[in-house]
N, C-alpha and C positions, 0 to 999 in steps of 0.2 A: 037904579037897581037893576033894571032890565039890562043895561049895558054890561053890568058886572056879571050877570047870569050868562049873558052871551059870551063874555070873555072866558068865564069859567067853563062854559060848555065847550068852547073852542079848545081850551087847555086840556080838558078831559079827553076831548076827541084826539088831540095831538098826543096825549100820553098813551091813549089806547093804541093809536097807530104805532107809536114808538115801541110800546110793549109787544105789539104783534111782530114788528120788525125784529126787535131783539130776541123774541122767542124763536123766530125763524132762524136767525143767525146762530142762536144757542143750539138749536136742533142740528144745524149743519155742522157746527163744531163738534157736537157730541158724536155725530155719525163719523166724522173724520177721526176723532179720538178712538172710537171703537174699531174702526178699520185699521188704524195704526197699531192699536194694541194687538189686533189679530195678526198683523204682519210681524210685529215683534215676537209674538208667541210662536209664529211659524218659524221665524229665524232662529229662535232659541231651540226649538225642537229639532230643526235641521242641524244646528251646531252640535247639539247633544248627540244626535244620531251619527254625525261625522266623527265625533270623538269616541263614540262607541265602537266604531269599525276597528276590528282587530285588537281592541283593548280589553275585551272580556267583560265589559260593563253594559248595562241596559238603561242608562239614564234617559235616553231618548224615548223609551217606552213609557216612562213615568211623566216626562215633561211633554205631554201631548199638547196640541193646540187647544183642545177643550179644557185640559187641566190647567192651562195657563190663561184661560179667558178671564175677562173682567168680572164675570159672574162668580168666579172662584177666587176672588181677591183675598179672601181671608187666609187661604192656605198657600199663598204665593211665597211667603218667606221660607217656609219649610221645603217647598218644591225647588225653589231657585237655589237653595243652599246645596242641593245635589250637584247643580251645575258648577258651583264654586268648588266643591270638593273634587269633582272630576277634573276641573281645570288645574287645580293645585296638584292632583296626582299626575296629570299629563306633564305639567311643568317639572315636577320632581323626576318623572321618568326621562324627560328630555335632558335634564341636567345630568342625571346618572349616565345616560347614553353618551352625552357629550364628554363627560369625564372618562367613561370607558374607552371611547374612541381616542381620546388624548393619551390614555395609558397604553392603548394598543400601538399608537404611533410611536410612543417612547420605546415600547418593547421591540418593535420592528426596526428601531434605530433610524427613524426618519430624520432627515437633516433639519427640517423646519416643522416641528410639531405645531399644529394650529393652536392659537390661544383659546382659552376657555370662552371668552366673549365671542370670538369668531365662530365657535362651535354652536353657540346658543342663538345668535341673532338670526332672524328670518332671512335676511338678505345675503348672509355669508355662510350659513351652516351647510348648504348643499355643496358648495365648492370645497369647504373644509372637509366635509364628509368624503367627497370624492378623492381628495388628497390622501386621506387616511386609507381608503380602500385601495387606491393605486399603489400606495407605499406597501400595504400588506400584500397586494398582488405581486409587486416587484419582489418582495421577500419570498413569496411562494414560488414565483418563477425562477428566481435565483437558486432556491433550494432544489427545485425540480431539475434545473440544469446541472447542479452539483451531483445530485443523485444519478442522473442519466450518465454523466461523465464517469462517476465512480463505477456504475454498472458496466459501461462499455469498456473502461480500462481494466476492470477486474476480469471481464471475460477475455479480453485480448492479452493481458499480461500475467494474470494470476490463474487463468484457466478455471475460473469458477463462475457460476451463474447466480446472480443476486436478483431478488425480487424488489423492483423499484417501489412498489406500493408498500411493502413491509418496511423498507428503509425510510420512506416518507412518514410512516407511522412510528418510526424509532423502535421497531420490533427488536427486542434484545437478542433473540436467537439469530436473526439475520445479521445484526451488527457483530455478534460474537463470531459468526461464520466468516465475515469479512476480516475481522481483527486476527483471528487464528490463521487464516490463509496469508495475510500480510506479514504476520510474525514468522510464519514458515518460509515465506519468500525472502524475508530479511536474512534468516539463517542460511538459506540456500545461497543467497548472494554472497554472504560472508565466506561460506565454504568454497564457493566458486572462485572468489578472489584469492583465498588461501591456496587453492589448487593452481591458479594461474601463477602465483608467486613461486610456488614449488617448481612448476614447469620451467619458469624463467631461470631459476637457479640451476636446475638440472641441465639446462641448455648451456651452462657455463658462463652465465652473466652474474655480475655483482651489482649491489645496490638494491634499495627497496623500491617497490612500486606503490604509488599513491593513487587509489581508485576513487577518491572522494570528489564530490562536486562534478565539474565538467572535465575531470582528468581521465575518466574511464576509457573513452575512445582512444586517446593518445597512449595510455598505458597498455591497453589491449593490443594496439598496433605494435608496441615493443615486443609483446609476447609473440604475436604473429610472426614478426621478423626473426625473432630468436628461433621459433619452431621451424620457420622456412629455412633458415641457415642450417639447423640441425637436420632437416629433411634432405637438404642438398648433400650433406655429408653422408646421410644414410643411403641416399640414392647412389652416391659414388661407391660406398661400401657394397651396396647390393650389386652394382655393375661389376665391381671387382670380384665379388663372390660368384656372380653369374659367369664371368670369364673363367674363373678358376674351376667352377663346376663344369663348364664346357671342356676345359682342358682335362679335368679328371675324367669326364665322359669319353673324351677322345682317347685318353690313355687307357681307360677301361676297355673301349672298343678295340684299341690296338692290342691290349693284353689278351682280350677275347680272341682277336684274330691270331695273335702269336700262340695262344693256347691251342687254337685250332691247328696252327701250323706244327706246333710241338706234338699234338696228338697224331697229325698226319705223319710227321717225321718219326714219331715213336712207332707208328704202325709200319712205316717203311723200314725203320731200323730193325723191328722184329722180323720183318721179311728178309732183310739182309742177313741178320743173324742166322735165320733158318737157312738161307742160301749158303752162308759161309760154312755152317755146320755140314750142310750137304756137300759143299765143295771139299771140305776137310775129308769127308768119307770118300769122295771121288778121287781125291789126290792121294789117298792112303796115308794121311797124317794122323798122328795121335792127337788126343784132345789137348795135351799140354804143349804141342808143337804150334809155333806161330805160322799162320798161313801167309805165304809170301805174297807181296803186293805185285800184281802184274804191271809190267811197264806200260806206260802210255805210248801210243804211236808217236814217233818223233821225239820222245823224251831223251834227255841226256844219257840215262841208263841204257836205252836201246842203241843210241848212236855210238855210245862208247864201245859197243861190241862189233861195230861195222868194220869190215876189212874188204874193200873192193879192189878191182884190178883195172889197169889201163888196158883197153882192148884195141885202141887205135889212136894214132897221133897224126895230125895234119900239120905238117911244117909249113904248107902253103898258106893255110888260113889261121894258123896259130891256135888251134883248139885240140882238145883231146876227147876221147870217148871212153867212158868207164862203164863197168857192168852193173850199175846200180840204177834202179828206176822206182817208179811209184809202187810197184808190187814187191819190192825188195823187203825182206824181213830178216830178223835175227832170232835165234832160239833163246827161250828163257825156261829154265828148269823150274817147274811148279810141282813139288812133291814127286810123285812117280810119273808125272806128265811133263810134256815139253810144249810150251806155247810159242807160236811164231808172232813176233811183234814187228809191225811195220815201222820202218826207220823214218818215214816221213820225208822222203826226198822232194825237194822243191827248188825252183830257181831262186838264186840269191844266197844259197848256203855256201859257206866256205869250207874247204877240205884241204888236207895236206897230202902231198905226193912224196913217197919215200921208197928207198930200195934197201932190201935186206930184211932180216927178221925184226919185228917190232919189239919183241921182248928183250932184245939184247942191245947194249949200247952201240953196237956197230950199225944200227939202222941209220941209213944215210938220208938226210933231208934233201929233197930235190927242189920243191917249190910249193907255193900255195895256189889253189885254183878256186874259181867261183862258178857255181853251177848256173848255166844260162838256159838250159832246156832239159826237160825230163820227159822220158817215155816210160812205158811200163817196166822194161827190163834194162834200160840204159839211159845215160844222161850225157849231155855235152857240157864241158867246162872249159874255162879260159884261165891260163896261168896269169898271175899278177904278183907284183912285188919282187923280192930278191929270188934269184934262181941259182941252184948249185948243179949246173949241168943241164942236159937235155932230158926231157921226159921220154921214157921208152915204154913200149908195150910190155906188160907184165909188172910194171911198178905198182906198188900198193897205194891205195887211196883210203884215207880214214879221217874221222873227225877228231880234232884236238879238244878232247873233253878232260878237264882236270878233275 
């Protein structure tokens, strides 16, 4: 019996020791569980706060570590439901944003719009999102380039200043401004082409001009060539006109000069008329009588009146001397006056020597002589040609004037 008691005592002792050990381990496990619960509550709180950021929610304020402790186990279901609701809302928001990004990609005409799955998965959404952003950025960049090119070309070619910001915003007034100026330019271009065609025809060219497409420069060169050819003709005509104008000016100057000469001549004529009238009075002529023209010195009229005499004959040297010289004159009746006209004796003149009266047929021809030397009152002459006898002192010497 004693042995049984000892055994039981030992068993009880062992059970007590085991109970103590198990109690220790149970306490340790409880401590670990409480610490883990606290970490889980902290993680839930942090997650809720992270999801609250920028979401407009305050779930993290409700799911505090204290509110989620094991001591508040009874209200955990209600509190944790807020986290579930928030998660579902964030997932819905994610899905809607993913779909919105995909729709944006489609609207901006991306070549490869990311799949819905790609937009939602954590490992691929960032790259897919960047693709949509880059595609949208490319669209905006292309739009800005187009607007910039439109603004610069409108300024350079249409002479209008457009507001790029308003065009980017599709401002109706700015678009209307551009459209109106472009329509006006189109009309001006058509009017300009019509004018070029008319100029081309007026330059004498046939055939239609086609300014469409890339033909404008070539057709414009045709017009330039036609105008250049017409300008050449115009320049030639202008040169001809200029030459004629110069000739007209020369003739006008000549006429002006002649008019001056006529005026001078008229003045001189008036003076001569006055002189003639004065001479008429001096000569004792009536107004209806013609004033006789004085003979000119050495004129046929004066020489016809000459009758000279042979005053010496040199048979040795074959010359004769006559009584006519440089001072010899003949009378001319001028009204009641008599003028003495010089006969103009000079070497080289030819005269006739005759004997007898000149007025009667019995005047005898002797010879012809040529004057070789002339003094004031006499002249030396040499016979030449046929002779009808010898020249004698006293023979008459005269000019054969018909």
